[in-house]
N, C-alpha and C positions, 0 to 999 in steps of 0.2 A: 921541110916536110918529111924527109927521110928520118930525121931525129924524132919527130912526133910519132911516126910509125913504129920506130924501134921501142920507144917508151911504152906505147900501148901494148905491144906484144909482150914486153917484159912484165908489165903489170898483170896481164892475163895469165902468163905462165906461173907467176908467183901465186896468184889467186887459186889456180888449179892445184898447185902443190899444197897450199894450206887446206884446201877442201879435201884433198886425198888424205892428209894427215888427220884431219878431223874425223873423217869416215873411219879410218883405221882405229882411232882412239875409241870412237863409239862402239865399234865392233868388239874391241878388246874388253871394254868395261861391260858391255852387254853380255858377252859370253861368260865373263867372270861372275856376273850377278846370277846368270842362269845356273852355272855350276854350283854356286853357293846355295841357291834355292833348292837345287836337286839334293845336295848334301844335307840341307837342313830338314828335308822331309823324310830322310832315312831314319827309321826308329827301330828299337829293339822290342820285339814282341815275344812274350812267353805264353805257354798254354798247357792244357791238359787234354789228352785224347784217349778215348776207350773205343775199341772196335772189336766186334765179334765177326771174324776172328783176327784180322790183321788190316793194316793200312799203309799207304804211302801218302805223304803230304807234300804238295808243291805250292810255292808262293811266287807269283809272277814268273812262272815257268821253271823255277829252280827247286829241285828236291831238297827239302829242309829237314825232313824227319821220316822215319818209318818204324813200324812195330818190330822190335827185336825178337819177338816170340810169335811165330806164325800160328801156332795152335794153342795148346794148353801148357801151363796155366794161363788163364786170362790175366791181362795186366793193363793198368793205366800208364800212359807214357807222358812224361814231361817233355815239352818241346821249347826251343828258343831259337830265334832267327832275327835277322835284320832285313828290312825291306822298306820300300817307299810307296806312297799313295799315288794313284789308285792301287789297291792291293787285291789281287785275285787269289783266293784260296781254292785249291783243287785237290780233292782226295780221290785216291783209288782204293776202295774198300772191298775186301773179299771175305766171304764166308769160306770155311775150310770144307770144300766139296770136291769129289772126283769130277774132273772136267768132262768125262764121258757119260757119267750116270747122274751127277748132281747129288749123289748120296755120300755119306761118310760112315765112319766106323765099319770099314770093310763092306760097304754097300748094304748095311743093315738098317739104316735109318736116315732121315733127312734132318738137316740142321737149320738154324735161322741166323739172320744177320743183325746188323744194327750198329750205328756209329754215333757217338756224342763227343762234342768238343767245346771247350771254353777258352778264350784268349784274352790276354791282358788289355788289348785295345777295344774291348767291348764286343768283339765278334763272337757269336755263339751259333751252334747248329740249331736249326729250327726253320721258321717260315722265311721265305726269300731265297732258299737254296734251290738249285736245279739238280736233277738227277738223270743219268742215262745208264741203263742196264746193258752190260756187254756180255754177260753170261747168265743164261736163264735155264733152269731145269731142275728136276725132270719135268718135261712138258705135260706128262700124264702121271701125276704122283701116285695115284691109287694102283695103276697097272704096274708102275715101276717098282713099288714096294712089294707087290705080289710076285713079280718076276723081273729081277734086275736086267735081264737080257733085253727087255723091252724099253729100257730107259733111254731117253733122248734129251740132249742138252743143246741149246742154241747159243753158240759162241760167235761174237762179232768183234772185229778189231776196234780198238779205241780210235776215235777220230784223230786225224793228224793235228798236231799242236793243240790238243784239247785243253792243256793246262794254261794256255795263253790267249787263244783266239776268242772271239765273241760268239763262236758257234753254239755255246751253251744257251743262248737266248731262245733257241728253238727246242731245248730240252723240256721235259715235263718238270713240274714242281716236285721237289723231294717230298716224300710222304713222311709225316710225323708219327712217331710211336711212343707209347708210354713205357716207363720202366717195367711195369707189370707185363707188358707184351713181350719185351725183349728178354727180361729176366737175366740181367748180367751176372754171370757166375764169377764174381770178383769180391773177395772178402774186403769189407770196409767201403764198398762202393757208395753206400748211402751217406757215409760221413764225409765224402769228398766234396769239395766246393765246385759244383757244376753251374752255379749261378742260375740263369734263366734258360740254359741249354736244354734242348730236347733231342731224343734219339731221332735220326733220320735214316732213310734207306730208299730203295726203289718201291714200286707198287706192291710187291709181294715179299714179305719178310722171310718167307720160307724158300721160295724157288728162285728168287733173284740172288745169284751167287756172287757176282762181281759188279759193283756199281761205281760209276764216276759221279762225284758230287762237287758242285762249283758254286762259289759266290764271290762277287766283287764289291768292295767298299771303297769309297772315296776319302773317308776320314775315320778317325776313331769315334766311337760312340759312347 
């Protein structure tokens, strides 16, 4: 009876060891497949961006490009980066304006903004983008132009982790603008390949000075 008891315990211990080995192997191959899948979805994306006046581009929270020229001359910027899906595009776009008055050219006039972009994975600026203005002014344009001492600008901090979180779901839809409305001062702009991209910005092309723009895509289009 003691021999039978010993054999049963030995069999049980061996089975447990085999089960542990099997679980370890499944975990190893499962993690390997996941890692391979993650690597397989990482792709190279190129693009073309024009902003009046400047931009910073973040993809999945990582800064991948910025406008090398903050003011004039205006320029279109070629960008290239690697990222995986889902892919969140996040722009911080700024018009060149005094943060205290909202005016430019030594507080003598107001400028306007506008951003357009086209990417090789089919993403373009247009409908489906979200916008949040974090610098708006002058709040009273007519009075400000008459007397710059009356100018007032509303500046608010960018939301925490705005390039990666889902907070943009509560933002307003970005407003679309035509080329005629933005009037991009860039030689050869009309001959560049913008595909189906449209200019986007906040609700006011003139008094929205710094705008955050977001869109997330799950695959190439």
